[in-house]
PALO-284400 format. One line per 5 residues: for each residue y negated, z negated, x negated of C-alpha. Coordinates in steps of 0.5 Angstrom, whole numbers, padded with zeros to 4 digits. Example, Ala and Ser with C-alpha at 12.3 -4.5 7.8 and 13.67 -1.06 7.14 Angstrom:
2
0009:-0016:-0025; 0002:-0014:-0027
***
This chain:
726
-0189:-0114:-0193; -0183:-0118:-0194; -0187:-0125:-0193; -0189:-0123:-0186; -0182:-0120:-0184
-0179:-0122:-0177; -0185:-0125:-0175; -0184:-0128:-0168; -0190:-0128:-0162; -0193:-0134:-0163
-0197:-0138:-0158; -0204:-0138:-0159; -0207:-0143:-0164; -0213:-0146:-0165; -0220:-0142:-0165
-0227:-0144:-0164; -0226:-0140:-0157; -0220:-0145:-0154; -0224:-0152:-0154; -0225:-0155:-0147
-0231:-0153:-0144; -0237:-0158:-0144; -0241:-0160:-0138; -0248:-0159:-0140; -0254:-0163:-0137
-0261:-0161:-0139; -0263:-0165:-0145; -0268:-0163:-0151; -0271:-0166:-0157; -0276:-0161:-0157
-0282:-0166:-0157; -0280:-0168:-0164; -0279:-0161:-0166; -0285:-0157:-0163; -0281:-0153:-0158
-0281:-0154:-0150; -0274:-0156:-0148; -0272:-0157:-0140; -0274:-0163:-0137; -0270:-0169:-0134
-0272:-0171:-0127; -0279:-0173:-0125; -0280:-0181:-0124; -0281:-0184:-0117; -0287:-0184:-0114
-0292:-0189:-0115; -0292:-0194:-0109; -0297:-0193:-0103; -0303:-0197:-0104; -0304:-0203:-0099
-0308:-0201:-0093; -0315:-0204:-0092; -0316:-0210:-0088; -0320:-0209:-0081; -0326:-0212:-0081
-0327:-0218:-0077; -0331:-0217:-0070; -0338:-0219:-0071; -0340:-0225:-0067; -0344:-0223:-0061
-0351:-0222:-0062; -0356:-0222:-0058; -0354:-0215:-0055; -0347:-0217:-0056; -0345:-0211:-0061
-0338:-0211:-0064; -0337:-0210:-0072; -0334:-0204:-0076; -0327:-0203:-0077; -0325:-0203:-0085
-0323:-0197:-0088; -0316:-0195:-0091; -0314:-0196:-0098; -0313:-0190:-0102; -0305:-0188:-0104
-0303:-0190:-0111; -0302:-0185:-0116; -0295:-0182:-0118; -0291:-0185:-0123; -0290:-0182:-0130
-0285:-0177:-0131; -0278:-0180:-0133; -0275:-0179:-0140; -0270:-0173:-0141; -0263:-0174:-0139
-0258:-0175:-0144; -0254:-0170:-0147; -0248:-0168:-0142; -0243:-0165:-0148; -0236:-0167:-0148
-0235:-0172:-0154; -0233:-0168:-0160; -0233:-0168:-0168; -0235:-0162:-0172; -0236:-0161:-0180
-0243:-0159:-0182; -0244:-0156:-0189; -0250:-0157:-0193; -0254:-0153:-0197; -0261:-0155:-0199
-0264:-0157:-0206; -0262:-0164:-0205; -0256:-0164:-0200; -0252:-0158:-0203; -0244:-0160:-0204
-0244:-0165:-0198; -0242:-0164:-0191; -0243:-0169:-0185; -0238:-0171:-0180; -0243:-0170:-0174
-0242:-0171:-0166; -0243:-0166:-0160; -0250:-0167:-0161; -0250:-0166:-0168; -0252:-0174:-0170
-0249:-0175:-0177; -0243:-0180:-0177; -0241:-0180:-0184; -0242:-0176:-0190; -0237:-0173:-0196
-0238:-0170:-0202; -0234:-0164:-0203; -0237:-0161:-0208; -0237:-0154:-0204; -0243:-0151:-0201
-0241:-0145:-0196; -0237:-0144:-0190; -0232:-0149:-0187; -0226:-0149:-0183; -0220:-0154:-0181
-0213:-0152:-0182; -0207:-0155:-0177; -0206:-0161:-0181; -0213:-0164:-0181; -0215:-0161:-0188
-0222:-0158:-0189; -0222:-0151:-0193; -0229:-0150:-0196; -0232:-0144:-0200; -0237:-0145:-0205
-0241:-0140:-0209; -0246:-0146:-0213; -0242:-0144:-0219; -0236:-0140:-0220; -0233:-0138:-0213
-0228:-0143:-0211; -0224:-0145:-0205; -0223:-0152:-0204; -0218:-0156:-0200; -0220:-0163:-0198
-0214:-0167:-0196; -0215:-0171:-0189; -0222:-0171:-0190; -0223:-0175:-0183; -0219:-0181:-0186
-0223:-0181:-0192; -0229:-0186:-0191; -0236:-0185:-0191; -0239:-0183:-0198; -0232:-0180:-0200
-0232:-0175:-0206; -0227:-0169:-0208; -0221:-0172:-0212; -0217:-0168:-0216; -0211:-0172:-0215
-0212:-0172:-0208; -0215:-0165:-0207; -0214:-0158:-0210; -0219:-0152:-0211; -0218:-0144:-0212
-0222:-0141:-0218; -0223:-0137:-0224; -0223:-0131:-0227; -0216:-0129:-0224; -0218:-0131:-0217
-0223:-0125:-0217; -0228:-0130:-0213; -0235:-0129:-0214; -0240:-0131:-0208; -0235:-0133:-0202
-0239:-0135:-0196; -0235:-0135:-0189; -0228:-0137:-0189; -0223:-0137:-0183; -0215:-0139:-0183
-0209:-0136:-0180; -0205:-0142:-0179; -0199:-0138:-0176; -0199:-0134:-0182; -0201:-0139:-0187
-0207:-0135:-0190; -0214:-0136:-0192; -0219:-0131:-0191; -0226:-0131:-0195; -0232:-0126:-0194
-0234:-0125:-0201; -0241:-0123:-0201; -0243:-0120:-0208; -0235:-0119:-0209; -0236:-0114:-0203
-0229:-0116:-0201; -0225:-0120:-0196; -0220:-0124:-0201; -0214:-0127:-0198; -0210:-0133:-0201
-0203:-0137:-0198; -0206:-0143:-0196; -0202:-0147:-0201; -0205:-0143:-0207; -0209:-0147:-0212
-0212:-0146:-0219; -0214:-0140:-0223; -0209:-0135:-0219; -0209:-0128:-0216; -0211:-0127:-0209
-0205:-0124:-0205; -0209:-0119:-0202; -0216:-0116:-0203; -0220:-0111:-0198; -0226:-0108:-0200
-0232:-0107:-0195; -0237:-0102:-0194; -0243:-0107:-0194; -0243:-0114:-0197; -0239:-0119:-0192
-0242:-0126:-0190; -0237:-0129:-0185; -0230:-0127:-0181; -0226:-0129:-0175; -0219:-0127:-0174
-0215:-0126:-0168; -0208:-0129:-0169; -0205:-0126:-0163; -0207:-0119:-0164; -0207:-0119:-0171
-0214:-0117:-0171; -0219:-0119:-0177; -0227:-0118:-0175; -0232:-0118:-0181; -0239:-0119:-0180
-0243:-0115:-0185; -0250:-0116:-0188; -0252:-0109:-0186; -0251:-0111:-0179; -0245:-0108:-0177
-0238:-0111:-0175; -0232:-0108:-0179; -0225:-0109:-0175; -0219:-0109:-0178; -0213:-0108:-0173
-0206:-0110:-0175; -0209:-0113:-0181; -0203:-0118:-0184; -0197:-0114:-0181; -0200:-0108:-0183
-0200:-0110:-0191; -0208:-0112:-0191; -0211:-0106:-0188; -0216:-0102:-0193; -0220:-0099:-0188
-0223:-0101:-0181; -0220:-0098:-0175; -0227:-0099:-0172; -0234:-0101:-0173; -0238:-0104:-0168
-0246:-0104:-0169; -0250:-0108:-0164; -0255:-0104:-0160; -0260:-0104:-0154; -0259:-0100:-0147
-0262:-0094:-0151; -0257:-0094:-0156; -0261:-0096:-0162; -0259:-0101:-0167; -0262:-0108:-0166
-0258:-0112:-0171; -0260:-0112:-0178; -0257:-0117:-0183; -0250:-0121:-0179; -0248:-0127:-0181
-0244:-0132:-0177; -0239:-0129:-0172; -0234:-0132:-0167; -0229:-0129:-0162; -0227:-0132:-0155
-0220:-0129:-0155; -0219:-0130:-0147; -0225:-0126:-0145; -0225:-0121:-0151; -0232:-0123:-0153
-0236:-0123:-0159; -0242:-0127:-0161; -0246:-0125:-0167; -0252:-0128:-0171; -0257:-0124:-0174
-0262:-0127:-0180; -0266:-0121:-0180; -0270:-0122:-0186; -0268:-0128:-0190; -0275:-0130:-0192
-0277:-0130:-0185; -0276:-0136:-0181; -0278:-0133:-0174; -0274:-0126:-0174; -0266:-0129:-0172
-0262:-0127:-0166; -0256:-0128:-0163; -0252:-0122:-0159; -0246:-0122:-0154; -0241:-0116:-0154
-0236:-0115:-0149; -0229:-0112:-0150; -0229:-0113:-0157; -0222:-0111:-0158; -0224:-0104:-0156
-0231:-0104:-0158; -0233:-0098:-0163; -0239:-0095:-0165; -0246:-0096:-0162; -0244:-0102:-0157
-0250:-0104:-0152; -0250:-0112:-0152; -0249:-0116:-0146; -0254:-0121:-0149; -0259:-0121:-0154
-0263:-0128:-0155; -0269:-0128:-0160; -0276:-0130:-0161; -0280:-0136:-0162; -0278:-0141:-0157
-0270:-0139:-0159; -0272:-0142:-0166; -0267:-0137:-0169; -0270:-0136:-0176; -0264:-0136:-0180
-0258:-0137:-0176; -0253:-0137:-0182; -0247:-0139:-0178; -0244:-0140:-0171; -0239:-0144:-0168
-0236:-0143:-0161; -0233:-0148:-0157; -0231:-0146:-0150; -0238:-0143:-0147; -0242:-0147:-0152
-0245:-0144:-0158; -0247:-0148:-0164; -0252:-0145:-0169; -0253:-0147:-0176; -0260:-0145:-0176
-0262:-0146:-0184; -0269:-0144:-0184; -0272:-0148:-0179; -0267:-0154:-0181; -0263:-0155:-0174
-0257:-0155:-0171; -0258:-0151:-0164; -0254:-0151:-0158; -0254:-0145:-0153; -0250:-0147:-0147
-0246:-0142:-0143; -0248:-0137:-0148; -0244:-0131:-0144; -0249:-0132:-0138; -0256:-0131:-0137
-0262:-0127:-0139; -0263:-0124:-0145; -0270:-0125:-0148; -0273:-0131:-0152; -0269:-0137:-0149
-0270:-0144:-0152; -0264:-0148:-0154; -0261:-0153:-0150; -0261:-0158:-0155; -0264:-0158:-0162
-0262:-0163:-0167; -0266:-0164:-0174; -0262:-0163:-0180; -0263:-0161:-0187; -0261:-0154:-0189
-0254:-0153:-0185; -0250:-0148:-0188; -0244:-0148:-0184; -0241:-0151:-0178; -0234:-0152:-0175
-0230:-0156:-0170; -0225:-0161:-0173; -0218:-0159:-0170; -0213:-0164:-0167; -0207:-0165:-0171
-0201:-0162:-0169; -0198:-0167:-0164; -0191:-0166:-0166; -0188:-0171:-0170; -0185:-0169:-0177
-0178:-0166:-0177; -0175:-0172:-0180; -0179:-0177:-0175; -0177:-0174:-0169; -0176:-0178:-0162
-0175:-0172:-0158; -0168:-0172:-0155; -0164:-0165:-0155; -0170:-0162:-0159; -0170:-0154:-0159
-0169:-0151:-0166; -0170:-0145:-0170; -0165:-0147:-0175; -0163:-0151:-0181; -0166:-0151:-0188
-0161:-0152:-0194; -0162:-0152:-0201; -0157:-0149:-0206; -0156:-0153:-0213; -0150:-0151:-0216
-0148:-0154:-0223; -0148:-0148:-0227; -0154:-0143:-0226; -0152:-0138:-0221; -0155:-0133:-0216
-0156:-0138:-0211; -0160:-0143:-0216; -0167:-0145:-0213; -0165:-0142:-0206; -0167:-0145:-0199
-0163:-0141:-0194; -0165:-0142:-0186; -0158:-0142:-0182; -0158:-0142:-0174; -0157:-0148:-0171
-0150:-0147:-0169; -0148:-0146:-0176; -0145:-0139:-0175; -0150:-0134:-0179; -0155:-0134:-0184
-0162:-0132:-0182; -0166:-0132:-0188; -0167:-0134:-0195; -0173:-0136:-0200; -0172:-0137:-0208
-0177:-0143:-0211; -0175:-0140:-0218; -0173:-0147:-0220; -0167:-0152:-0220; -0169:-0155:-0214
-0165:-0161:-0211; -0168:-0163:-0204; -0173:-0160:-0199; -0177:-0162:-0193; -0182:-0159:-0189
-0189:-0161:-0186; -0191:-0159:-0179; -0194:-0153:-0181; -0187:-0150:-0184; -0189:-0151:-0191
-0183:-0153:-0196; -0184:-0159:-0201; -0178:-0158:-0206; -0176:-0163:-0212; -0173:-0160:-0218
-0172:-0162:-0225; -0171:-0159:-0232; -0166:-0161:-0237; -0169:-0158:-0242; -0176:-0161:-0242
-0174:-0167:-0238; -0180:-0166:-0234; -0179:-0165:-0226; -0184:-0163:-0221; -0185:-0161:-0213
-0185:-0154:-0211; -0189:-0153:-0205; -0188:-0146:-0202; -0192:-0143:-0196; -0189:-0142:-0189
-0182:-0142:-0191; -0180:-0145:-0185; -0182:-0139:-0181; -0184:-0133:-0185; -0181:-0132:-0192
-0175:-0128:-0192; -0173:-0125:-0199; -0179:-0128:-0202; -0179:-0132:-0209; -0185:-0137:-0211
-0191:-0134:-0212; -0198:-0137:-0214; -0202:-0133:-0209; -0198:-0137:-0204; -0195:-0143:-0207
-0196:-0149:-0212; -0193:-0154:-0217; -0194:-0161:-0218; -0191:-0162:-0225; -0193:-0165:-0231
-0193:-0172:-0235; -0198:-0175:-0231; -0193:-0175:-0225; -0188:-0179:-0227; -0183:-0174:-0224
-0177:-0173:-0229; -0171:-0173:-0225; -0173:-0173:-0217; -0168:-0173:-0212; -0169:-0174:-0204
-0176:-0172:-0201; -0180:-0174:-0195; -0187:-0171:-0192; -0192:-0175:-0188; -0196:-0169:-0185
-0201:-0173:-0181; -0202:-0178:-0187; -0202:-0173:-0192; -0197:-0176:-0196; -0190:-0174:-0200
-0185:-0179:-0202; -0181:-0177:-0208; -0174:-0181:-0210; -0175:-0181:-0217; -0168:-0182:-0220
-0169:-0183:-0228; -0166:-0189:-0231; -0172:-0192:-0234; -0177:-0191:-0229; -0173:-0190:-0222
-0178:-0191:-0216; -0181:-0188:-0210; -0187:-0183:-0212; -0192:-0182:-0207; -0197:-0176:-0208
-0202:-0173:-0204; -0199:-0167:-0200; -0205:-0163:-0202; -0205:-0164:-0209; -0203:-0159:-0215
-0202:-0159:-0222; -0201:-0165:-0227; -0203:-0171:-0222; -0202:-0178:-0222; -0198:-0181:-0216
-0202:-0185:-0211; -0197:-0190:-0211; -0190:-0192:-0213; -0185:-0197:-0210; -0180:-0200:-0214
-0174:-0203:-0212; -0172:-0210:-0215; -0167:-0210:-0221; -0168:-0203:-0223; -0164:-0200:-0217
-0164:-0193:-0217; -0166:-0189:-0211; -0163:-0182:-0208; -0167:-0181:-0202; -0173:-0184:-0198
-0175:-0183:-0190; -0182:-0186:-0188; -0183:-0188:-0181; -0191:-0187:-0180; -0190:-0191:-0173
-0188:-0197:-0177; -0191:-0196:-0184; -0184:-0197:-0187; -0181:-0193:-0192; -0173:-0194:-0192
-0170:-0192:-0199; -0162:-0190:-0200; -0160:-0194:-0207; -0154:-0191:-0211; -0152:-0199:-0211
-0150:-0198:-0204; -0156:-0202:-0201; -0162:-0200:-0197; -0169:-0202:-0199; -0174:-0203:-0194
-0182:-0203:-0196; -0187:-0205:-0190; -0194:-0203:-0189; -0194:-0198:-0194; -0200:-0194:-0192
-0204:-0200:-0190; -0203:-0203:-0198; -0205:-0196:-0200; -0211:-0196:-0196; -0213:-0203:-0199
-0213:-0200:-0206; -0206:-0202:-0208; -0202:-0197:-0213; -0196:-0201:-0214; -0191:-0205:-0210
-0186:-0208:-0214; -0180:-0211:-0210; -0177:-0209:-0203; -0179:-0213:-0197; -0172:-0213:-0194
-0165:-0211:-0197; -0160:-0208:-0192; -0153:-0208:-0195; -0148:-0204:-0190; -0142:-0208:-0188
-0136:-0208:-0184; -0134:-0215:-0181; -0139:-0218:-0185; -0136:-0216:-0191; -0140:-0211:-0195
-0136:-0204:-0197; -0132:-0204:-0203; -0134:-0200:-0209; -0135:-0195:-0211; -0141:-0195:-0206
-0147:-0190:-0207; -0152:-0188:-0202; -0155:-0182:-0202; -0158:-0179:-0195; -0162:-0183:-0190
-0165:-0182:-0184; -0169:-0187:-0179; -0169:-0186:-0172; -0175:-0189:-0169; -0173:-0188:-0162
-0166:-0192:-0162; -0168:-0196:-0168; -0162:-0194:-0172; -0161:-0192:-0179; -0156:-0187:-0181
-0154:-0186:-0188; -0149:-0182:-0192; -0145:-0185:-0198; -0142:-0180:-0203; -0137:-0186:-0206
-0135:-0183:-0213; -0138:-0177:-0215; -0132:-0175:-0218; -0128:-0175:-0211; -0128:-0170:-0206
-0125:-0174:-0201; -0128:-0181:-0201; -0135:-0180:-0197; -0137:-0184:-0191; -0143:-0184:-0186
-0145:-0190:-0183; -0150:-0192:-0177; -0153:-0198:-0177; -0157:-0201:-0171; -0163:-0205:-0170
-0166:-0202:-0177; -0173:-0204:-0177; -0171:-0212:-0177; -0164:-0211:-0181; -0164:-0215:-0187
-0158:-0217:-0192; -0151:-0216:-0189; -0151:-0211:-0183; -0145:-0209:-0180; -0145:-0201:-0178
-0144:-0199:-0171; -0141:-0192:-0173; -0136:-0191:-0180; -0134:-0184:-0181; -0129:-0182:-0186
-0122:-0179:-0188; -0119:-0172:-0189; -0121:-0169:-0182; -0128:-0171:-0184; -0128:-0167:-0190
-0133:-0172:-0193; -0133:-0172:-0200; -0140:-0172:-0203; -0145:-0172:-0197; -0151:-0171:-0201
-0156:-0171:-0195; -0157:-0172:-0188; -0162:-0170:-0182; -0162:-0173:-0175; -0164:-0168:-0169
-0165:-0174:-0164; -0157:-0172:-0162; -0154:-0169:-0168; -0153:-0170:-0175; -0153:-0165:-0180
-0150:-0166:-0187; -0150:-0162:-0193; -0143:-0164:-0196; -0144:-0161:-0203; -0137:-0162:-0206
-0133:-0159:-0201; -0139:-0153:-0200; -0140:-0154:-0193; -0146:-0155:-0188; -0143:-0160:-0182
-0146:-0162:-0176; -0143:-0168:-0172; -0145:-0168:-0165; -0148:-0175:-0161; -0147:-0179:-0168
-0150:-0185:-0165; -0145:-0186:-0160; -0139:-0183:-0164; -0133:-0187:-0165; -0131:-0189:-0172
-0125:-0187:-0176; -0123:-0180:-0179; -0127:-0176:-0174; -0128:-0168:-0176; -0135:-0165:-0176
-0136:-0161:-0169; -0138:-0155:-0173; -0138:-0153:-0181; -0141:-0147:-0185; -0139:-0145:-0192
-0145:-0146:-0197; -0145:-0145:-0204; -0147:-0152:-0207; -0151:-0155:-0201; -0156:-0160:-0204
-0160:-0162:-0198; -0161:-0160:-0191; -0167:-0160:-0186; -0168:-0159:-0179; -0173:-0153:-0177
-0176:-0155:-0170; -0177:-0149:-0165; -0185:-0151:-0165; -0186:-0149:-0172; -0186:-0142:-0169
-0192:-0144:-0165
***
């Protein structure tokens, strides 16, 4: 399948099984729930009773008889037992989906002990999972089958709600979704897998899909599926079926979404008899190759649930003797509808008994009626998942890494006349010697940028309709070769509400869930900020407008300082401070920049024509790099400037580097991107992608590029860090 051609071996991404092992202590809330837990230390013994005072010798009687000694006092009674110790689980945060009569459609953010920290109304009621950017993906079957993506849920605040301008949903006839239950995600491939119960299938979408769209693939199952887990490293899908079996699909993605399982695992006892009835939750510990399964038995019975542990999961086949089988009244397992494995701690969403249960060290210990190590009351829990850490790297446009290894460079093509390369995003190797792959967005695209998952965001315009937009394409940085836009994987942000007419430059702030678009049209120029999860005809979250109606061509947002640097075609740079802070405070419009920077030499602004296009801020050196196309009709008058102390610069600002002249081949350098050492340039008028090495320390003058690569009408350039493949 082309969409996943030439995939590189990926480092193991986050699953339930790779979180840090927690240190456990004995704790119970069983007193509250009527279940015996493990005790804390006994209280100290009571103090010893005081010794009786010896009786005084009697006075000499007539016969001189001595008095009797007094008896010793009795020992004091033992003190009362101390309270149970506090939980010893390491600090962590989980999402718990609710599905009761009163709380369906909500999720709770809970801590390691299942204490509620906040709540959010997602509108969905089934399985939950986090993607690599901190967005919540959740299935729903309360109405029509659906899969929702809630953007940056942990920063949305207590009591928040699904917002169609911020979040997105897959639902409708074309989606084929009926009753999706469990859900999992492949961050490596950018795929969502849903166990569709009444649909009797596994349904697969690209993680950027939205709306009433067809799935990328569907796999019909032999019985109704409830949950599933995916092994990223070995491309293996495990599906928990409600007939008590686990279907195992080897080489699932790279094999084109296998139609039939390679093996079926049936949990059995030592005699080979089947002991599973109605499997629901499933978790994989890939390091030790072990599966943990939950079985609800009869959904109407609040006492017959079970847990199973199975070794050698990757090879297990047929009737498999379980390593551990936990069931019985002390276990509190009635309807364990979902499980989440973190290290060796298993958290169970126990729906019929209204609790979150924690079984520590799930892989060790005896089988039998084992009490959980922690019981926390909660109403009708349906699904549980840990909140994953965001990718710790910076967005490629914000890199503070010197000598950053690159997969390559992405370049968009935008010829003046529609041609074979119109809409094309090509990946070129870092030395600029060969094209590695290409993808076509099926639009007349302008600039392209990438988030930290490798998804591309490209601006496009349409001269016929005068309505532009963003085309958001799944995994273009690493996987898509020879592909074109498809709604099964990709989405559009477009329509009258967006305000996008003639967009140019773009920047993505992954950890903030924001996309910055430079809108160039003469009537309503400005920087439009959208949710990175949005789709369709949505309104921008905020608009930044420069003074005097100045028109922007490109924008670079620095999340560390919360500043937006905007390249204006009048030859100046507008700087907007506290952008996200103002957005979070409720502002939707910022009119007028906080500072205006005018590039200069010797205290004098550069002579017209000046026409800034590309812009990149380097937070490590506090340098601002900009490109100036001069006259768009002149293929010889382009320039590159470097300005120091950019975060505080204002007014006339002398450049430290000024590259221009025939040897530079700079005519219309429409876009740039800095790697931490070198500067890549999209030189449109001369049909080149160029690299200027060690740009911050370059001499000024007519300096030739270190390397160049011929390319048809390059409109934008974006670096692709090597860690995108991890």
